[in-house]
N, C-alpha and C positions, 0 to 999 in steps of 0.2 A: 893454352889456354890459361887465364887467370880471372880473378875475381876481384872487383873493386866494391866497397862500400864505405859509405860516409853515415855516421849515426850522430845525430844532433844530442848532446846532454844538458845544453843550458842556453837560454835565451835571456838577457837582460835589457831593459830599456823602457821607454815611456808607455809603450803598448804591449808589453811582453804576454799578457793574457791573451790579446787578440792582435798579433803582430802584423805590421805593415811591411814583411820582409818576403822577398822572392828569393829562391834559391836555384841556381842552374848549375847542372853537372856539365863537365867539358871532358870529353874523350876523342883523343885522336890514336886511333889503332888500325888494324887492317881492314875492319868491316867499315867503321866511319869515314876512314881515307877512301875508299872505294864508293861509298854511297854519297859523300858529301853533305853528310849530316851529322854534326859534332857535338850538339847541346842534348844533354839529357835532362828530361823535364819531370823531376819528381813532384807530386802533388803535395802542396804547402811546405811543411817542413818535416816531412816523412823520412828523409833520409834517401840515399841512393843505394842501389845494388845492381850492378850490371856485370856481364860477361864481359871480359876483355880478350881481344885476340891480338898480341902484340905484334908489331910490326918490325921484323928485324930483331926481334927480342926485347924492344922498348915499347912503351906506350907513354902518351902525354895525358894526365888526367887530373882533375881537380875540381873546385867548386868556385862559382861566383855568386856573391850574395848582393842586392840591392835592398835599401831600406828607403821608406817613404815617410814623410810627414802630413798627415791628413788626407790619407788615401780614402776616398768615400767608399762605402760597403758596395756590393753589388758586382757586376761581372767585370772580373779583370781578365778572363781569358784572351781577349784581342791584345791589349797591351801588353800582356805576359808574353804572348805568343810573338808580336812584334819585337820585344828585346831579345827574345830567343833567336829570332831570325837575324838580327844584327850580330849577335855573337857567332852565329854559324857562318855569317860572311865575313867577318874578320878572322876567324880561324881557318875557314876555307880558302880564302886569299893566300894565307902565309902557307898552308899545306900544298896549294897549286903551285908555290913558287919554289918548293924544297926540292922537287926533282926527286921523288920517291920510287921511280920506276925500278931503281937498283939500289935502295937505301945502304948507306954505311952507317955504322955506329956513331961517327962525328956528326954526319947530315942529321941523324935523328936526335941526337943531343942538341945540335945546334936549334933544330926545330923546336925543341921543348922549351928552351931559352926564348925563342922569337915569338912564340904563341904567349909565352906568359908577358913578354913586352908589349905584344901588339894590344893583348886584352887590357894591360895596364894603361897603356897609351888611350886607349878608348873611354876607359873610366875616368882618368883624370880630365881629358879634354870635354867630359860631358857628351850625351847622345843625343842628337837632335829626335831620335826616335822617342826618347823619354819625354818629350814635350806632348805627345799626343796623350800621356797618363795625368788624369786629374789628381793632383795633390803635389806636394814639392819634395824632389828627391832630397833624402835625408842623409844618404852615404852608401857607398860602395866599398867592397874589398874582395880579394881573391887570394886562392891557395892553388897554386898549380905546380905540379911535378912531373920529372921526366923518371918514369919508373922502369927499372931494370931487374928487379928482383924482389922479395917480400918486404912490405913496408906497413909499421903501423906508427901512426903518428898523430900528434894533437892537432887540431885546427883550430884557429883562435882568431876570428874575424871581428874586427873593429870597425863599424859603421856609423861614421858621424859626419855630421856637417851641421854647421851653425850650432843650435842649442839642442838638436835630438842626436842623441847617442843610443846606439845599440852595440850588444856584443853578442856573438854565436860562438858558441864552443862545441867542440865534438872531436870525434876519432875517425881518421882516415885509415883504412886496411886495404892492404893489396895483397892478395895472395896468389902465389903461383901453383897451378896443380902440376903434380907429378906425372909423367907419363910412364 
């Protein structure tokens, strides 16, 4: 068993006091692979703190951030949930094709690279689901890692598109419990 935490230390941008930034955690481990739900949905920018049950000694984990320009105030649960569902689908398709019935170290490391690539390709292509969100997409970024032991690393996400620029910084920690 292990623990993944992401704590945000700095947000800069045009609306940093009331940011139009959504954060999603991504976790592929023994539990999420079995359940088919890979997105951690932290409230606002409160950070992420989850228990991880590595799969074959490895886990794929990290964050995806989406920034908006002119997101109107009000209920964003529906659109936020729709984006989380798209991420679940993208990661789920890759996990389903990975053949994890008898996972090898190589297959799991390859899965981490491919999940990162699939999420990145989806971000670059733009999501049709984001069209349901009133406001303009201002930028997206991600940090996804294949974890096989303790990690403490900086997360520095640059979310920019056209004239809107956000920067979200924090620390990602992955600690493995001793048995």
